[in-house]
C-alpha positions as CSV (number, residue, x, y, z in Angstrom):
1,M,97.9,100.0,76.6
2,T,97.6,99.9,80.4
3,Q,94.2,101.6,81.6
4,P,94.5,104.7,83.7
5,L,94.4,104.1,87.7
6,F,93.1,107.8,88.1
7,T,91.2,110.3,85.8
8,H,90.5,114.2,86.5
9,T,88.7,116.5,84.4
10,D,89.9,119.9,84.7
11,P,87.0,122.6,83.5
12,A,89.1,124.3,81.1
13,L,91.9,121.8,80.1
14,G,90.2,118.6,79.8
15,Q,90.9,115.1,80.9
16,F,94.0,114.3,82.9
17,A,95.1,110.7,84.0
18,L,97.4,108.6,85.6
19,R,99.0,105.1,84.2
20,P,101.7,102.9,85.8
21,L,105.0,104.1,83.8
22,D,106.3,101.2,81.9
23,P,110.1,101.6,82.0
24,P,111.1,99.9,78.8
25,A,108.2,101.5,76.6
26,D,108.2,104.6,78.7
27,A,112.0,105.5,78.9
28,E,112.2,107.4,75.4
29,V,109.6,110.0,76.2
30,V,110.4,110.1,80.0
31,H,114.0,110.5,78.9
32,S,113.6,113.4,76.2
33,W,112.0,115.1,79.7
34,V,114.2,114.8,82.3
35,T,117.1,115.6,80.1
36,H,115.8,118.9,79.5
37,P,117.4,122.0,80.2
38,K,113.6,123.2,82.0
39,S,114.3,120.0,84.4
40,A,117.4,120.9,85.8
41,F,116.0,119.9,89.3
42,W,115.1,116.7,88.3
43,L,118.6,116.0,88.5
44,M,118.8,113.6,85.4
45,G,120.4,116.3,82.8
46,N,123.1,113.6,81.8
47,A,121.1,110.7,81.9
48,S,121.1,108.4,78.9
49,R,118.0,106.8,77.9
50,Q,119.4,103.3,79.5
51,D,119.8,105.2,82.6
52,V,116.6,106.5,82.6
53,E,115.1,102.8,81.9
54,R,117.2,101.6,84.9
55,A,116.3,104.0,87.1
56,Y,112.9,103.5,86.5
57,T,112.9,99.7,86.4
58,A,114.5,100.2,90.1
59,V,111.5,102.4,91.2
60,A,109.2,99.8,89.7
61,A,110.7,96.9,92.0
62,H,111.0,98.9,95.1
63,P,108.6,98.1,97.3
64,H,107.9,101.8,98.9
65,H,108.4,103.6,95.6
66,D,106.4,103.8,92.4
67,A,106.2,105.8,89.0
68,F,103.3,106.8,86.9
69,L,103.1,108.4,83.5
70,G,100.6,111.4,83.2
71,L,98.6,111.7,80.4
72,H,96.6,114.8,79.0
73,R,93.8,114.0,76.6
74,G,95.2,110.8,76.1
75,A,99.0,111.7,75.3
76,P,101.9,111.7,77.7
77,A,102.3,114.9,79.2
78,F,104.0,114.6,82.9
79,L,105.8,112.3,85.5
80,T,105.2,111.5,89.1
81,E,106.3,109.4,91.6
82,R,105.0,108.3,95.0
83,Y,106.9,106.9,98.0
84,D,106.9,106.3,101.7
85,P,109.2,109.2,102.9
86,A,110.1,106.8,105.9
87,H,111.8,104.4,103.8
88,V,112.7,106.4,100.5
89,E,114.2,110.1,100.0
90,L,113.5,111.6,103.6
91,E,114.5,108.3,105.7
92,G,115.8,109.5,109.0
93,L,115.8,113.3,108.1
94,Y,112.6,114.3,109.4
95,E,109.7,112.6,111.5
96,A,107.4,110.7,109.6
97,A,103.7,110.2,110.4
98,A,101.1,107.2,109.7
99,G,99.6,108.4,106.5
100,D,102.4,110.4,105.1
101,I,103.2,110.0,101.6
102,G,105.9,111.6,99.5
103,M,105.7,113.0,96.0
104,H,107.3,114.2,92.9
105,F,105.9,115.7,89.6
106,L,107.7,116.9,86.5
107,T,105.7,118.3,83.5
108,A,106.7,117.8,79.9
109,P,108.4,120.9,78.6
110,A,106.1,122.4,76.1
111,D,106.7,124.3,73.0
112,T,103.4,126.4,73.5
113,P,102.8,126.3,77.5
114,L,99.1,125.9,78.4
115,T,97.6,128.5,80.6
116,G,96.9,126.5,84.2
117,F,98.4,123.4,82.9
118,T,100.9,122.7,85.3
119,R,98.5,123.9,88.3
120,A,96.1,121.3,86.8
121,V,99.0,118.6,87.1
122,I,99.4,119.0,90.6
123,R,95.7,119.3,91.5
124,T,95.5,116.1,89.5
125,V,98.6,114.4,91.4
126,M,97.2,115.3,94.9
127,E,94.0,114.0,94.2
128,F,95.2,110.9,93.4
129,L,97.4,110.5,96.2
130,F,94.3,111.4,98.8
131,S,92.1,109.1,96.8
132,D,93.9,106.5,99.0
133,P,91.9,106.7,102.2
134,A,95.2,106.0,104.4
135,V,97.0,108.8,102.9
136,R,96.8,112.1,105.4
137,R,99.8,114.2,104.5
138,V,101.7,114.8,101.3
139,V,105.5,115.3,102.1
140,V,107.5,117.3,99.3
141,E,111.5,117.9,99.4
142,P,112.0,120.1,96.2
143,D,115.2,121.9,96.0
144,V,115.3,125.4,98.0
145,R,116.0,127.4,94.9
146,N,113.1,126.2,92.7
147,G,111.1,129.1,93.6
148,A,108.5,128.0,90.7
149,V,107.4,125.0,92.5
150,H,107.4,126.5,95.7
151,R,104.8,129.0,94.6
152,L,102.8,126.1,92.9
153,N,102.8,123.9,95.9
154,E,101.4,126.7,97.8
155,T,98.2,127.1,95.6
156,V,97.5,123.3,96.5
157,G,97.9,123.7,100.1
158,F,101.5,123.1,101.0
159,V,103.3,124.6,104.0
160,P,107.2,124.8,104.2
161,A,108.6,123.1,107.5
162,G,112.1,124.2,106.5
163,P,115.1,123.8,104.6
164,I,116.8,120.1,105.3
165,E,120.1,118.7,103.9
166,K,119.9,115.7,101.5
167,P,123.1,114.5,99.9
168,E,122.0,116.0,96.6
169,K,120.7,119.2,97.7
170,T,119.3,121.8,100.1
171,A,115.6,121.0,100.3
172,L,112.6,123.1,101.4
173,L,110.4,120.1,103.4
174,S,106.6,120.9,102.8
175,F,103.7,119.2,104.1
176,C,99.8,119.2,102.7
177,T,97.2,117.6,105.1
178,R,94.1,116.6,103.5
179,E,92.3,119.3,104.8
180,Q,94.9,122.0,103.9
181,F,94.5,120.6,99.9
182,T,90.7,120.9,100.5
183,A,90.6,124.1,101.7
184,A,93.3,125.7,99.1
185,T,91.5,124.1,96.0
186,R,87.8,124.9,97.1
187,P,86.0,126.8,94.5
188,A,85.7,130.5,95.7
189,P,82.0,131.4,96.3
190,E,80.3,133.0,93.7
191,S,79.4,136.9,94.2
192,P,75.9,138.0,94.5
C-alpha cells in the first residue's frame, strides 16, 4: 500500500489523506464512482472499467497532470486531480499566471452522507495544493450548471471570473488565492 502524500484531520470527521492513484489497482473503485448518476458532471457516465484505467494511465504519464485517491479514515472516499492549467484543460482559454494550479475533485457517492464531508474533502484538497509553496492560486472550471459545487467552492474562497466555453461544456472559471483560502477557512473568533 502506498503511503499517503498528505493528511488532514478534520475535528468532526477524522483523518483524510491523499495518495497517488494507481490506475490498475484503483480502476474498479474509481469506475464505480465516475459512472454513478450523481457524478454526471465528471463526464464519464458511460465509461467502462477499462476506459477508466486507460484514462488514468494517461493522466499518470502526462507531465502536467496528476491524479490522487483520497482516503477517509483509511478507506477510499474521493478522487482529485491536479493539473497545470497552462497545458491541460484551460490551455489558451485564460491568461495563466505563474503559480496557478488546476484542480478537479469528486467524492464517492454515499448511501448515508456525512454532514460536512464534502466540505472537509475540498478543504483537504486545497490544503494539499497549497502545501506546495510554488502554488499561489487554484483554478477550477466546473460546469456552469453545477450550482452545488459553485456554492461549495465559495466556502473555501473561490471567486468566479465568468463563464468560458470548453469543447465539452460551458464552464465557470473561478480562482482562489492562498490568501482567499486562508481567510475563508479561518476559524470564527469566539464570542466573549
